[in-house]
Every structure is written in structure tokens, then in C-alpha cells.
GUBAFI-156930 format. One line per 2 residues: number of its first residue (from 1); for each residue x, y, z of C-alpha. Coordinates in pm, 1 decimal. Layout:
BEGIN
NUM> X/Y/Z  ...
! end
This chain:
BEGIN
1> 1111.2/656.5/1832.1  756.3/792.5/1806.6
3> 560.7/715.4/1491.5  360.4/998.2/1333.6
5> -17.2/985.7/1376.0  -73.0/1054.3/1006.3
7> 86.7/889.9/706.4  80.4/945.4/332.2
9> -59.1/680.6/100.3  234.5/619.0/-139.7
11> 0.5/557.8/-434.3  -242.6/851.4/-430.9
13> -63.4/1088.7/-193.0  -353.9/1128.2/47.0
15> -286.0/1192.0/413.9  -458.8/938.1/636.5
17> -448.6/848.9/1003.3  -213.0/561.1/1072.4
19> -482.7/384.6/1276.9  -752.9/457.9/1017.9
21> -573.8/315.0/715.6  -775.2/11.7/607.9
23> -476.6/-154.9/437.5  -106.7/-182.1/505.4
25> 179.8/-357.0/337.2  531.7/-440.0/450.8
27> 789.9/-387.7/181.3  1164.1/-376.6/223.7
29> 1235.7/-216.3/560.1  911.7/-18.0/572.8
31> 541.1/-40.8/635.2  315.5/141.9/392.2
33> -38.8/249.5/476.0  -297.0/256.0/199.6
35> -634.8/428.9/185.1  -831.7/194.7/-41.0
37> -839.7/-139.9/-214.4  -757.5/38.7/-540.8
39> -438.7/188.2/-398.3  -350.1/-145.2/-237.7
41> -380.3/-327.6/-570.2  -164.0/-67.7/-744.0
43> 95.6/-88.1/-466.1  100.5/-468.7/-484.7
45> 152.4/-453.0/-861.9  465.4/-232.8/-835.7
47> 571.4/-205.8/-472.1  931.9/-111.0/-554.4
49> 825.2/197.6/-749.7  574.6/316.6/-489.1
51> 820.6/257.1/-206.6  1075.8/469.3/-393.7
53> 823.3/751.7/-440.4  739.4/738.6/-69.6
55> 1100.2/826.7/7.4  1091.6/1145.7/-199.5
57> 985.3/1482.5/-63.9  763.4/1605.6/-344.1
59> 602.7/1950.2/-319.9  236.6/1924.0/-222.9
61> 249.1/1547.6/-178.4  30.9/1445.8/114.3
63> -131.3/1786.7/153.0  -486.0/1663.8/90.9
65> -646.8/1482.1/383.1  -850.4/1176.0/299.7
67> -1201.2/1216.7/446.9  -1305.0/936.6/681.0
69> -1622.7/869.8/479.4  -1406.9/794.9/173.4
71> -1189.1/556.9/373.2  -1502.6/374.6/492.0
73> -1642.1/365.8/137.3  -1334.9/185.3/2.0
75> -1296.3/-48.8/297.7  -1421.2/-383.5/169.5
77> -1271.7/-620.5/422.7  -1207.9/-502.8/780.7
79> -961.2/-787.7/831.0  -752.1/-692.9/527.3
81> -478.1/-510.4/721.9  -203.9/-751.0/626.7
! end
């Protein structure tokens, strides 16, 4: 199985590169990629709800790419991918 190169942040709906996502969380049977510390904190606070939303195909969800400079701006700890 080949994983897609881009993923959708389940909190804000931004499309980000799998390898560029500064944060990731394992929850249930999935791995969720997050674009910022803010989205990570929201995901951690209610992971079940965000994981459920990630499984829905909502119109327009994930259609806005997250610029790399924004990802770098929110990255506070390069070792935080855990």
C-alpha cells in the first residue's frame, strides 16, 4: 500500500505534505498529521471527534494548501513529531 504524499490536517482542514507536517499523533488505528502546535493541542483535547471528522468526505475539506512558511512559523519544537 502506498501512502499519499499529502494529508489533511483533521483540525483545520489544510492540506500539508506528509513529510512536512511538524506534528503527528497516533489515535485508534490511524496516524494524524497536524500543521501547527495549535491544531495539535486541539486534536489532543478531543482526538475522538477529530478522528471521526477525518473519516468524512466533506465538500471542500482539504482544498487549501498550507504554505510552507506557515508550517515553519508554527513549528516550535523540531523533535515534537510524536
